[in-house]
C-alpha positions in Angstrom: -48.5 140.5 -49.1 -44.4 141.0 -49.9 -44.2 139.0 -52.6 -41.6 139.8 -55.7 -42.7 137.6 -58.6 -40.4 137.8 -61.1 -38.5 134.5 -62.4 -35.3 133.3 -61.8 -33.8 129.9 -62.5 -31.6 128.0 -59.9 -28.7 128.7 -61.7 -29.3 132.4 -61.4 -30.7 132.2 -58.0 -27.5 130.8 -57.3 -24.7 132.6 -59.3 -26.2 135.8 -57.4 -25.5 133.9 -53.9 -22.6 132.7 -54.6 -20.3 134.9 -52.0 -21.1 134.4 -49.1 -19.0 135.3 -45.6 -20.9 131.8 -44.8 -23.6 129.9 -45.1 -24.8 126.6 -43.6 -27.0 124.4 -46.4 -29.4 121.8 -44.2 -29.8 118.8 -45.9 -27.1 118.9 -49.5 -27.2 114.4 -49.3 -25.8 114.2 -52.5 -27.0 117.6 -54.4 -24.9 120.0 -52.1 -25.9 124.0 -54.2 -23.3 125.3 -52.8 -19.4 124.7 -52.1 -16.4 126.5 -50.7 -14.2 126.7 -47.2 -17.2 129.4 -46.0 -19.9 126.7 -46.9 -20.6 124.2 -43.8 -23.2 121.4 -44.3 -25.9 120.4 -42.0 -27.6 116.2 -41.7 -28.8 113.6 -40.7 -25.8 111.1 -41.5 -22.6 111.3 -42.1 -20.8 111.9 -45.2 -19.5 108.3 -45.2 -22.7 107.2 -44.8 -25.0 109.3 -47.2 -22.4 107.6 -49.8 -23.3 104.2 -49.1 -26.9 105.1 -48.5 -27.1 106.3 -51.9 -24.9 104.3 -52.8 -27.2 101.0 -52.1 -30.3 102.7 -54.2 -28.8 103.0 -57.0 -28.0 106.3 -57.5 -24.7 108.6 -58.0 -22.4 109.7 -55.4 -19.8 111.7 -56.2 -21.9 115.3 -55.2 -21.5 113.7 -51.8 -19.9 116.3 -49.8 -16.6 114.9 -48.6 -17.3 116.3 -45.1 -20.6 116.6 -42.8 -19.6 119.2 -40.0 -22.7 119.3 -38.6 -24.5 115.3 -37.4 -27.7 115.4 -35.9 -29.6 112.0 -36.4 -33.1 113.4 -35.3 -32.3 116.6 -37.4 -32.7 119.4 -34.4 -31.0 121.9 -35.6 -30.8 123.2 -32.5 -27.7 121.1 -32.1 -25.4 123.3 -34.3 -23.4 125.7 -32.0 -22.6 128.4 -34.2 -24.1 131.5 -36.2 -23.8 131.3 -40.4 -24.9 135.0 -41.6 -26.8 132.3 -44.7 -28.8 129.0 -44.4 -29.7 127.3 -47.7 -31.8 124.7 -48.6 -33.2 122.6 -51.7 -35.9 120.5 -51.9 -35.7 120.4 -48.4 -38.2 123.0 -46.8 -41.4 120.9 -47.0 -40.1 117.6 -45.6 -40.4 119.9 -42.5 -42.9 117.7 -40.4 -43.2 121.6 -37.9 -42.9 124.4 -40.2 -43.1 126.5 -38.0 -40.4 124.9 -35.5 -37.9 125.0 -38.5 -38.2 128.6 -39.9 -37.6 129.5 -35.9 -34.7 127.0 -35.4 -32.7 128.4 -38.8 -34.1 131.7 -37.6 -31.8 131.1 -34.6 -28.6 129.6 -36.4 -28.1 133.2 -38.8 -26.8 136.0 -37.7 -28.8 139.6 -37.4 -30.6 140.0 -40.8 -29.3 136.9 -42.1 -30.9 135.1 -45.2 -32.3 132.0 -45.4 -32.3 131.2 -48.9 -34.3 127.9 -50.1 -35.1 126.2 -53.7 -38.8 124.6 -53.3 -40.6 122.6 -55.3 -44.5 123.7 -56.8 -46.5 120.8 -56.4 -48.5 122.1 -59.9 -45.7 120.6 -62.0 -43.9 117.4 -60.0 -45.1 114.9 -59.0 -47.7 116.3 -55.3 -49.5 118.1 -59.0 -52.9 115.6 -57.4 -52.2 116.1 -54.2 -53.5 119.4 -52.4 -52.0 122.5 -51.6 -51.0 123.4 -48.2 -53.7 125.9 -46.3 -52.6 127.3 -42.8 -54.3 125.4 -40.9 -52.4 122.5 -42.3 -48.9 124.3 -40.6 -50.5 125.6 -37.6 -51.9 121.6 -36.1 -48.5 120.6 -37.0 -47.6 123.2 -35.0 -49.4 123.0 -32.2 -48.5 118.6 -31.9 -44.8 119.5 -31.5 -44.6 117.4 -35.0 -41.3 115.5 -35.3 -42.3 113.0 -38.1 -44.8 112.9 -41.1 -48.6 112.4 -40.2 -50.7 108.9 -41.7 -52.6 111.8 -43.8 -49.0 112.9 -45.8 -47.6 109.2 -46.3 -50.9 108.2 -47.2 -51.1 111.5 -49.9 -47.8 110.2 -51.2 -48.2 106.8 -52.0 -51.7 106.9 -53.5 -52.0 110.8 -54.9 -48.6 110.7 -56.3 -48.1 111.2 -60.1 -45.6 111.5 -62.4 -42.0 114.2 -62.2 -41.6 115.4 -66.0 -42.1 119.3 -65.5 -42.5 119.7 -69.3 -45.6 117.5 -69.6 -47.1 119.1 -66.4 -46.7 122.7 -68.2 -48.1 121.0 -71.3 -51.3 120.2 -69.0 -50.3 116.7 -69.5 -50.4 115.2 -65.4 -50.9 111.6 -66.3 -53.4 110.1 -63.0 -52.0 109.9 -59.3 -50.8 106.0 -58.1 -54.7 105.5 -57.0 -56.1 104.2 -53.8 -55.6 100.2 -54.7 -51.9 101.4 -53.2 -53.3 101.9 -49.7 -52.8 98.5 -48.4 -49.1 98.8 -48.8 -49.2 102.4 -47.6 -50.9 101.6 -43.9 -48.6 98.5 -44.0 -45.5 100.6 -43.8 -47.1 103.4 -41.8 -47.6 99.9 -38.9 -44.4 99.1 -39.5 -42.8 102.0 -39.1 -44.1 102.1 -35.3 -44.5 106.0 -35.6 -40.6 106.4 -36.9 -40.0 109.0 -39.9 -41.2 108.2 -42.7 -39.8 110.5 -45.8 -42.6 112.1 -47.8 -43.8 116.0 -48.9 -45.6 117.8 -45.8 -46.1 120.7 -47.8 -46.5 121.0 -50.9 -47.0 124.8 -52.1 -46.8 127.1 -55.2 -45.2 130.4 -54.9 -48.6 132.3 -54.3 -49.5 130.1 -51.6 -45.6 130.5 -50.0 -45.8 133.8 -49.9 -49.3 134.2 -48.5 -48.6 131.4 -45.3 -45.6 132.5 -44.8 -46.9 135.9 -44.2 -49.9 134.6 -42.3 -47.0 133.3 -40.1 -45.8 136.3 -39.9 -49.0 138.4 -38.9 -49.3 135.3 -35.8 -45.9 135.9 -34.8 -44.6 132.5 -35.3 -42.4 133.6 -38.3 -39.0 135.1 -38.0 -38.6 136.0 -40.8 -39.3 138.7 -44.1 -39.7 138.1 -47.2 -37.3 138.8 -49.1 -38.4 137.3 -52.6 -40.5 135.0 -53.8 -39.8 133.4 -57.4 -42.4 132.9 -60.0 -41.7 129.2 -61.4 -39.4 128.9 -64.5 -41.4 127.5 -67.9 -41.1 124.0 -68.2 -39.5 123.4 -64.4 -40.8 122.5 -61.5 -39.0 124.5 -59.0 -39.2 128.1 -57.1 -37.2 129.7 -55.5 -36.8 131.5 -52.5 -34.4 134.5 -50.0 -36.4 135.2 -46.3 -34.5 137.6 -43.8 -34.2 137.2 -40.4 -36.2 140.6 -38.6 -34.7 143.3 -36.7 
């Protein structure tokens, strides 16, 4: 199993990857991790729509990219009609309803030996602490169902099992408590009102070890088009880890 367990903070990871020939950043929202003339952005909204959305929620809008080069309302990466040397995403892959399809779609956008750079939340140290870790059957089930929106289970888990998001407290062993089952009626109402539409929650809960293992298992099944070049351990008092996947020949 490929797993380089060095600790790497996002600042070092991004600095080491700062010189790129061409890069597509997926889902930059209001927090892009790359900028420059060689970087293009993919999102479900235009830059103006993103600024309006974040403004309505009271979030800072100053970091929204000036331009979103590739807009797909259905988040379909197949809508992008060019190839890149790199793809990147930060706190995005856990939102993908169908992880296998996402990996395959990203690989299709990459040149030979292209790399996918990821920053991923570690469920142990973020609000997902009480949500069970993702398993291989979870991933394969979503793939077989060709899932395009999140399951009712994912929505309910987010609404009743998530807790605080203070990494320092989690590292200190203070996990607080999940929201609890009394939040279920609101989750049920939200699910019914969506009428099968997209509700934005985490589909997957990873640690560096489980992410590495699932990628390896998917690779053995012929479903993962990437080789795992690097998956770092989560740095102390942080709630995210870094990974680099390389498109297999």
